[in-house]
C-alpha positions as a printed NumPy array, in Angstrom:
array([[-18.886, -15.427,  12.251],
       [-20.78 , -13.848,   8.994],
       [-19.393, -13.767,   6.708],
       [-19.629, -10.585,   4.549],
       [-21.864,  -9.697,   1.604],
       [-19.712,  -9.885,  -1.048],
       [-21.365,  -6.347,  -2.097],
       [-20.934,  -4.448,   1.505],
       [-20.45 ,  -1.175,   0.494],
       [-20.216,  -1.638,  -3.043],
       [-21.196,   2.684,  -3.963],
       [-25.125,   2.912,  -6.252],
       [-23.498,   2.546, -10.247],
       [-20.187,   0.968,  -9.461],
       [-20.624,  -1.865, -11.684],
       [-23.415,   0.511, -13.576],
       [-20.49 ,   2.38 , -14.868],
       [-18.158,   0.075, -15.091],
       [-20.505,  -2.318, -17.457],
       [-21.   ,   0.87 , -19.95 ],
       [-17.208,   1.905, -19.862],
       [-15.528,   0.589, -22.97 ],
       [-11.405,   2.273, -21.826],
       [-10.082,   1.616, -19.363],
       [ -7.124,   3.242, -17.76 ],
       [ -5.89 ,   1.3  , -13.562],
       [ -3.563,   3.317, -11.62 ],
       [ -2.697,   3.007,  -8.041],
       [ -0.137,   5.228,  -5.193],
       [  2.962,   6.765,  -5.75 ],
       [  5.715,   3.508,  -5.333],
       [  3.473,   0.726,  -5.464],
       [  3.238,  -1.929,  -3.361],
       [  2.007,  -5.246,  -3.823],
       [ -1.688,  -4.764,  -2.42 ],
       [ -1.476,  -1.966,  -5.125],
       [ -0.159,  -3.695,  -7.975],
       [ -1.984,  -7.431,  -7.056],
       [ -5.457,  -5.132,  -7.365],
       [ -4.024,  -3.531, -10.45 ],
       [ -3.405,  -6.525, -12.788],
       [ -6.264,  -8.21 , -11.567],
       [ -8.588,  -6.344, -12.269],
       [ -6.571,  -5.644, -15.227],
       [ -7.483,  -9.184, -15.798],
       [-11.193,  -9.421, -15.368],
       [-12.063,  -6.164, -17.091],
       [-10.124,  -7.426, -19.716],
       [-12.784, -10.617, -19.477],
       [-15.386,  -8.893, -19.64 ],
       [-14.362,  -7.204, -22.996],
       [-13.035,  -3.648, -22.058],
       [ -9.874,  -2.971, -23.469],
       [ -7.536,  -1.927, -20.295],
       [ -4.237,   0.094, -19.631],
       [ -2.042,   0.359, -16.773],
       [ -0.191,   3.743, -15.772],
       [  1.751,   4.157, -12.371],
       [  5.135,   7.15 , -11.074],
       [  7.003,   4.694, -10.257],
       [  7.756,   1.198, -12.052],
       [  7.083,  -2.142, -10.388],
       [  9.676,  -3.142,  -7.564],
       [ 12.15 ,  -5.692,  -8.604],
       [ 10.603,  -7.291,  -5.795],
       [  6.807,  -7.963,  -7.659],
       [  8.019,  -8.247, -11.445],
       [  7.03 , -12.105, -10.759],
       [  3.385, -10.517, -11.418],
       [  1.344, -12.056, -13.777],
       [  1.467,  -8.707, -16.66 ],
       [  3.45 ,  -7.2  , -14.804],
       [  5.06 ,  -5.716, -18.125],
       [  1.59 ,  -3.706, -19.367],
       [  1.961,  -1.479, -16.608],
       [  4.135,   1.446, -18.021],
       [  5.152,   4.324, -15.942],
       [  6.083,   7.985, -15.742],
       [  4.371,  11.815, -14.936],
       [  2.636,  11.622, -17.876],
       [ -0.466,   9.954, -19.246],
       [ -1.099,  10.462, -23.173],
       [ -4.506,   9.663, -24.547],
       [ -8.762,  10.01 , -22.736],
       [-10.438,   6.826, -21.498],
       [-14.248,   6.021, -21.114],
       [-12.762,   5.484, -16.793],
       [-10.512,   5.87 , -14.557],
       [-10.349,   4.208, -11.935],
       [ -8.02 ,   4.624,  -8.723],
       [ -6.95 ,   2.073,  -6.498],
       [ -6.004,   1.586,  -2.613],
       [ -5.525,   4.798,  -1.913],
       [ -7.119,   8.473,  -3.334],
       [ -6.764,  10.012,  -6.648],
       [ -4.011,  12.337,  -5.835],
       [ -1.892,  10.26 ,  -4.46 ],
       [ -1.188,   8.277,  -8.355],
       [  1.244,  12.085,  -9.283],
       [ -0.468,  11.821, -11.905],
       [ -2.219,  14.749, -14.036],
       [ -2.756,  17.147, -10.92 ],
       [ -6.06 ,  17.193, -10.592],
       [ -6.268,  17.376, -14.949],
       [ -8.6  ,  13.663, -14.784],
       [ -8.161,  11.247, -18.067],
       [-11.597,  11.027, -18.32 ],
       [-15.521,  11.215, -17.922],
       [-15.926,   8.412, -15.264],
       [-13.961,   8.442, -12.124],
       [-14.252,   6.   ,  -9.91 ],
       [-12.149,   5.719,  -6.563],
       [-11.679,   1.623,  -4.811],
       [ -9.35 ,   1.429,  -1.887],
       [ -9.128,   0.095,   2.154],
       [ -7.264,   2.637,   3.556],
       [ -9.508,   4.638,   6.183],
       [ -7.83 ,   7.997,   5.102],
       [ -9.408,   8.168,   2.25 ],
       [-11.06 ,  11.286,   2.193],
       [-13.611,  10.562,  -0.535],
       [-13.372,  13.03 ,  -3.604],
       [-15.187,  11.227,  -5.976],
       [-18.47 ,  10.596,  -6.575],
       [-17.796,   6.189,  -7.149],
       [-16.006,   5.618,  -4.034],
       [-15.357,   2.614,  -3.529],
       [-13.704,   2.364,   0.442],
       [-14.069,  -0.41 ,   2.899],
       [-12.187,   0.028,   5.409],
       [-12.736,  -3.634,   7.608],
       [-11.064,  -5.032,   3.786],
       [ -7.804,  -6.294,   5.366],
       [ -6.566,  -5.162,   2.019],
       [ -8.049,  -3.669,  -1.8  ],
       [ -6.501,  -7.446,  -3.646],
       [ -9.77 ,  -8.178,  -1.267],
       [-12.477,  -5.935,  -2.457],
       [-11.114,  -6.616,  -5.807],
       [-12.253, -10.013,  -5.52 ],
       [-15.493,  -9.291,  -4.477],
       [-14.975,  -6.902,  -7.17 ],
       [-15.099,  -9.538,  -9.281],
       [-18.315, -11.906,  -7.906],
       [-20.129,  -9.057,  -8.162],
       [-19.1  ,  -8.856, -12.407],
       [-19.294, -12.631, -12.185],
       [-15.724, -12.91 , -13.846],
       [-14.174, -16.007, -13.34 ],
       [-11.074, -16.302, -11.663],
       [ -7.924, -18.041, -13.374],
       [ -4.629, -18.885, -12.398],
       [ -2.785, -15.746, -13.191],
       [ -5.584, -12.746, -11.398],
       [ -5.621, -15.785,  -8.915],
       [ -2.15 , -15.118,  -8.205],
       [ -2.237, -11.401,  -8.552],
       [ -5.446, -10.873,  -6.07 ],
       [ -3.434, -13.445,  -3.78 ],
       [  0.222, -11.674,  -3.318],
       [ -2.476,  -7.741,  -2.51 ],
       [ -3.582, -10.004,  -0.23 ],
       [ -1.355, -11.978,   1.269],
       [  1.278,  -8.621,   1.07 ],
       [ -1.222,  -6.288,   2.765],
       [ -1.533,  -8.508,   5.885],
       [  2.079,  -9.223,   6.987],
       [  1.853, -12.85 ,   5.126],
       [ -0.761, -13.658,   7.73 ],
       [  0.555, -12.221,  10.221],
       [ -0.536,  -9.134,  11.292],
       [ -3.963,  -8.141,  13.123],
       [ -5.728,  -6.654,  10.423],
       [ -6.052, -10.659,   8.731],
       [ -9.157, -11.475,   9.208],
       [-11.074, -14.755,   9.063],
       [-12.937, -13.796,   5.279],
       [ -9.284, -12.518,   4.616],
       [ -8.154, -16.005,   5.107],
       [-11.51 , -17.541,   3.008],
       [-11.002, -15.481,  -0.265],
       [ -6.781, -16.671,  -0.263],
       [ -8.389, -20.445,   0.206],
       [-10.148, -19.623,  -3.055],
       [ -6.841, -18.147,  -4.355],
       [ -5.207, -21.312,  -3.673],
       [ -7.698, -23.517,  -4.958],
       [ -7.93 , -21.374,  -8.417],
       [ -4.128, -21.764,  -8.586],
       [ -2.691, -19.064,  -6.945],
       [  1.676, -20.028,  -6.056],
       [  1.641, -19.924,  -1.736],
       [  5.255, -20.386,  -2.486],
       [  6.291, -18.57 ,  -5.463],
       [  4.613, -15.596,  -3.756],
       [  6.503, -16.194,  -0.852],
       [  9.985, -16.708,  -2.886],
       [ 10.062, -13.44 ,  -4.202],
       [  8.03 , -11.576,  -1.695],
       [ 10.093, -12.324,   0.58 ],
       [ 13.031, -14.713,   0.134],
       [ 15.186, -13.183,  -3.367],
       [ 16.781, -10.249,  -2.476],
       [ 19.323,  -8.865,  -3.773],
       [ 23.085,  -8.189,  -2.702],
       [ 22.822,  -4.921,  -2.576],
       [ 19.018,  -4.358,  -0.916],
       [ 20.98 ,  -7.031,   1.977],
       [ 23.629,  -4.536,   2.17 ],
       [ 21.503,  -1.129,   2.4  ],
       [ 19.621,  -2.704,   4.846],
       [ 21.683,  -4.094,   7.661],
       [ 23.399,  -0.41 ,   7.07 ],
       [ 20.295,   0.955,   7.683],
       [ 19.779,  -0.641,  10.925],
       [ 23.472,   0.188,  12.119],
       [ 21.795,   3.543,  12.965],
       [ 17.966,   2.166,  14.941],
       [ 17.303,   4.568,  17.742],
       [ 14.471,   4.298,  20.042],
       [ 13.001,   6.771,  23.297],
       [ 14.19 ,   6.24 ,  26.481],
       [ 11.562,   3.582,  27.287],
       [ 11.825,   1.872,  23.785],
       [  7.958,   2.352,  23.206],
       [  8.764,   3.691,  19.103],
       [ 11.825,   3.553,  17.571],
       [ 13.107,   4.865,  13.942],
       [ 16.118,   4.513,  11.594],
       [ 16.583,   6.818,   8.373],
       [ 17.836,   6.298,   4.481],
       [ 19.273,   9.425,   3.075],
       [ 21.07 ,  10.116,  -0.366],
       [ 23.55 ,   8.918,   0.8  ],
       [ 22.687,   5.299,   1.64 ],
       [ 21.653,   4.497,  -2.104],
       [ 24.737,   5.703,  -4.002],
       [ 27.209,   3.776,  -1.571],
       [ 24.909,   0.785,  -2.332],
       [ 23.538,   0.918,  -5.635],
       [ 19.905,   1.214,  -4.639],
       [ 17.147,   3.593,  -4.919],
       [ 13.715,   4.185,  -3.125],
       [ 12.236,   0.661,  -3.978],
       [ 14.343,  -1.707,  -2.158],
       [ 13.315,  -0.188,   0.765],
       [ 10.253,  -1.804,   0.86 ],
       [  9.286,  -3.801,   4.533],
       [ 12.134,  -2.038,   6.841],
       [  9.964,  -0.377,   8.794],
       [  8.48 ,  -3.8  ,   9.85 ],
       [ 12.465,  -4.424,  10.312],
       [ 11.917,  -2.204,  13.089],
       [  9.028,  -2.641,  14.727],
       [ 10.096,  -6.645,  15.55 ],
       [ 12.338,  -4.426,  17.93 ],
       [ 10.554,  -6.156,  21.364],
       [  9.125,  -2.887,  23.627],
       [  8.649,  -1.315,  20.647],
       [  4.584,  -0.34 ,  20.237],
       [  5.47 ,   1.819,  17.035],
       [  8.837,   2.022,  14.221],
       [  9.019,   5.098,  11.645],
       [ 11.518,   5.278,   8.511],
       [ 12.156,   8.416,   7.885],
       [ 13.508,   8.229,   3.643],
       [ 14.952,  10.936,   2.355],
       [ 13.568,  11.514,  -1.415],
       [ 15.151,  14.562,  -1.685],
       [ 17.429,  17.479,  -1.106],
       [ 15.624,  18.99 ,   2.664],
       [ 12.501,  16.669,   2.074],
       [ 10.977,  12.929,   4.407],
       [  8.75 ,   9.873,   3.215],
       [  7.644,   9.261,   7.026],
       [  6.502,   5.402,   6.79 ],
       [  5.057,   4.331,  10.629],
       [  3.978,   0.531,  11.987],
       [  2.64 ,   0.045,  14.933],
       [  2.167,  -3.192,  16.647],
       [ -1.3  ,  -2.937,  17.328],
       [ -2.339,  -1.642,  20.047],
       [ -2.241,   2.345,  18.63 ],
       [ -4.408,   3.516,  15.871],
       [ -2.01 ,   5.355,  13.427],
       [ -5.339,   7.417,  11.273],
       [ -5.312,  10.172,  13.341],
       [ -1.301,  10.77 ,  12.994],
       [ -1.302,  10.413,   9.296],
       [ -4.062,  13.509,   8.423],
       [ -1.517,  15.406,  10.873],
       [  1.785,  14.203,   8.21 ],
       [ -0.151,  15.044,   5.198],
       [ -0.727,  11.562,   4.406],
       [ -2.552,   8.285,   5.036],
       [ -3.347,   5.129,   5.934],
       [ -4.757,   1.967,   8.443],
       [ -4.669,   1.727,  12.38 ],
       [ -1.7  ,  -0.142,  12.691],
       [  0.222,   1.575,   9.131],
       [  0.186,   5.1  ,   8.298],
       [  2.893,   7.42 ,   6.362],
       [  2.601,  11.135,   4.579],
       [  5.39 ,  13.368,   3.683],
       [  7.508,  16.119,   5.725],
       [  9.814,  19.155,   3.88 ],
       [ 13.022,  20.811,   5.959],
       [ 16.041,  19.789,   8.312],
       [ 15.951,  16.134,   9.   ],
       [ 16.233,  17.457,  12.873],
       [ 12.964,  19.257,  12.804],
       [ 11.164,  16.469,  10.717],
       [ 12.338,  13.798,  13.357],
       [ 11.066,  15.755,  16.367],
       [  7.71 ,  16.623,  14.996],
       [  7.711,  13.197,  14.072],
       [  8.758,  11.86 ,  17.212],
       [  7.083,  14.034,  19.387],
       [  3.604,  12.981,  17.344],
       [  4.061,  10.13 ,  17.737],
       [  4.887,   9.874,  21.712],
       [  1.443,  12.351,  22.543],
       [ -0.507,   8.922,  20.013],
       [  0.983,   6.576,  22.976],
       [  0.637,   8.701,  25.75 ],
       [ -3.543,   9.208,  24.866],
       [ -3.918,   6.001,  24.122],
       [ -2.24 ,   4.166,  26.223],
       [ -1.775,   6.034,  29.731],
       [  1.926,   7.963,  29.703],
       [  5.774,   6.89 ,  30.122],
       [  8.934,   7.746,  29.503],
       [  8.731,   8.374,  26.186],
       [ 10.473,  11.728,  25.127],
       [ 13.061,  10.566,  22.052],
       [ 16.307,  10.965,  23.234]])
């Protein structure tokens, strides 16, 4: 396979814009995951290496499992940010998904870097590469373009970004290029076991307790091709957990034999639910995500809906069933 050009899809003016600014604010989407945080921290350190003053702020705090990442303590959180900056960079999402600013952005230069195919490219300086396995992969290529050497801390952050968004290199989005980049990051000092231990092998007892309660309520369609679980606010109260503790839960549902699409419904208000969808590889969920007011990839998507749970569940499962019928053929897939 031919290796990709590190500058592929990089929009005109992006490098110049970064070189011409002095202060930079970096944000990512709500409920940040490993790719978002690893990319954010990797970019922060990279820009500081070329003399920029960099700040990182997200709506939600860093989840416990990612607090091993170098520099994570520098990421502030909350609904508001004070000050103005030369550039505002949004990673791993389209800008509204940061949940910040309500459209009034804190900088003259706005930059969006993402790999989700559903990104609407609202900002002129948008670098969108849906073929990238992770935004962390794009950050690696950006460091190459900026001629920034990768140190141990950057390597750890970018490796975590790629590692988590490929499901530890198990998902269908894993490519020869992502493996080559990962190998380069390991050579630069990334510790694969440290990442694995923190992300997958250091769960708090309360999180495992929550997982057990959630999986005890798993349901599936008549033909077994759709399976789903519900996380309620009452379960959080019972277990002393929160939304950050549900990271990766949907993948346990997807692992059930015969399931093509897994759905996690997470209650975020009295009548509001966040929907996370995962497919095993044969189903393209990107179009479905748009209908749910969200976004994502071919095999991973999500959205947010309001209403009674039975109505929300019915809408989502009906939409998933229709996608399965169109893409894989007709079958007894009415939700049970």
